[in-house]
C-alpha positions as CSV (number, residue, x, y, z in Angstrom):
1,M,0.0,0.0,0.0
2,N,1.1,3.5,-0.8
3,A,-0.4,6.1,1.5
4,L,-0.2,9.6,2.8
5,C,-0.6,9.8,6.5
6,L,-1.8,12.9,8.3
7,D,-1.8,13.4,12.1
8,I,-3.6,16.6,12.8
9,G,-3.5,17.8,16.4
10,N,-4.3,21.0,18.0
11,T,-0.7,22.1,18.3
12,S,1.1,20.2,15.6
13,I,0.5,18.5,12.2
14,K,2.6,15.6,11.0
15,C,2.6,14.3,7.4
16,C,4.4,11.4,5.8
17,K,4.2,8.9,3.0
18,I,4.2,5.1,3.3
19,I,5.6,3.6,0.2
20,N,5.6,-0.2,-0.2
21,D,4.9,-0.4,3.6
22,K,8.0,1.7,4.5
23,I,7.5,4.9,6.4
24,N,9.3,7.8,4.7
25,K,10.4,11.2,6.1
26,I,7.9,12.8,8.5
27,D,7.2,16.5,7.7
28,N,6.0,18.9,10.3
29,V,3.6,21.6,9.2
30,L,3.7,24.4,11.6
31,K,0.3,25.9,11.3
32,S,-3.1,24.5,10.2
33,D,-3.5,27.5,7.9
34,N,-0.6,26.3,5.9
35,L,-1.7,22.6,5.6
36,I,-4.0,22.9,2.6
37,S,-1.3,24.9,0.7
38,F,1.3,22.4,1.7
39,L,-0.8,19.5,0.5
40,Q,-1.7,21.1,-2.8
41,V,2.0,21.0,-3.9
42,Y,2.9,17.8,-2.0
43,D,4.2,15.0,-4.4
44,L,1.4,12.5,-4.4
45,N,2.7,10.3,-7.3
46,G,1.8,6.7,-6.6
47,I,-0.3,7.5,-3.5
48,N,-3.7,5.8,-3.5
49,H,-4.7,6.0,0.2
50,L,-5.1,8.8,2.7
51,L,-4.9,7.8,6.3
52,I,-5.9,10.6,8.6
53,S,-6.1,11.1,12.4
54,S,-7.6,14.5,13.2
55,V,-8.8,16.3,16.3
56,V,-9.6,19.4,14.3
57,P,-13.0,18.7,12.5
58,N,-13.0,21.8,10.3
59,L,-9.6,21.1,8.9
60,Y,-10.6,17.4,8.3
61,I,-13.5,18.6,6.2
62,Q,-11.2,20.8,4.0
63,I,-8.8,18.0,3.5
64,K,-11.5,15.5,2.6
65,E,-12.8,17.9,0.0
66,L,-9.3,18.3,-1.4
67,F,-8.6,14.6,-1.6
68,N,-12.0,13.6,-2.9
69,T,-10.9,15.1,-6.2
70,K,-7.8,13.0,-6.3
71,N,-9.6,9.6,-6.4
72,M,-8.0,8.3,-3.2
73,E,-9.4,6.0,-0.7
74,I,-9.8,8.0,2.6
75,F,-9.6,6.3,6.0
76,E,-10.3,8.5,9.0
77,V,-9.5,7.1,12.4
78,S,-12.6,7.2,14.7
79,Y,-14.2,5.4,17.5
80,K,-16.5,3.7,14.9
81,N,-13.7,1.9,13.1
82,S,-11.1,1.6,15.8
83,G,-11.9,-1.9,16.9
84,I,-11.4,-0.7,20.5
85,N,-14.1,-1.0,23.1
86,L,-14.1,2.5,24.5
87,E,-15.7,2.2,28.0
88,V,-16.7,5.8,28.3
89,D,-20.1,7.6,28.2
90,S,-19.5,9.3,24.9
91,P,-17.1,7.4,22.6
92,S,-17.5,10.1,19.9
93,E,-15.7,12.5,22.2
94,V,-12.5,10.4,22.4
95,G,-9.9,12.0,20.2
96,A,-8.5,10.2,17.2
97,D,-5.0,10.8,18.7
98,R,-5.9,8.9,21.8
99,I,-7.5,6.1,19.8
100,C,-4.2,5.8,17.8
101,N,-2.2,5.6,21.0
102,V,-4.3,2.8,22.4
103,S,-4.3,0.9,19.1
104,A,-0.5,1.2,18.8
105,E,0.0,0.2,22.4
106,N,-2.2,-2.9,22.0
107,K,-0.3,-4.0,18.9
108,I,3.2,-3.3,20.2
109,Y,2.9,-4.1,23.9
110,G,-0.5,-5.5,24.8
111,S,-2.5,-4.5,27.7
112,P,-2.6,-3.3,30.5
113,S,-0.5,-0.2,30.0
114,I,-0.3,3.4,30.9
115,I,-0.1,5.8,28.0
116,I,1.2,9.3,28.4
117,D,0.7,11.7,25.5
118,F,1.7,15.3,25.9
């Protein structure tokens, strides 16, 4: 799989390609205002999937609109597709960043664990 991965947080945005299952250089986009401009000139040759983890809903909508025109399969991390039983009152309020942390922890280490994300 060749994919573009975006991790959109409140304070930082990370972007990288996965080519033939190998993670390439991770780029840091300093401001959310610059992300759309950055992605419009980003080399997407051979990329057929977009994997996105976002805690900024408005920015996700803009990105989805941009990539819908590029005929890519888009996968957004959410509580609905995480495969994780979130034992909270409102699973929809659990951020995609935290879901990714738990998923990675389960795959790499197994449970139980304590995850610190700051």
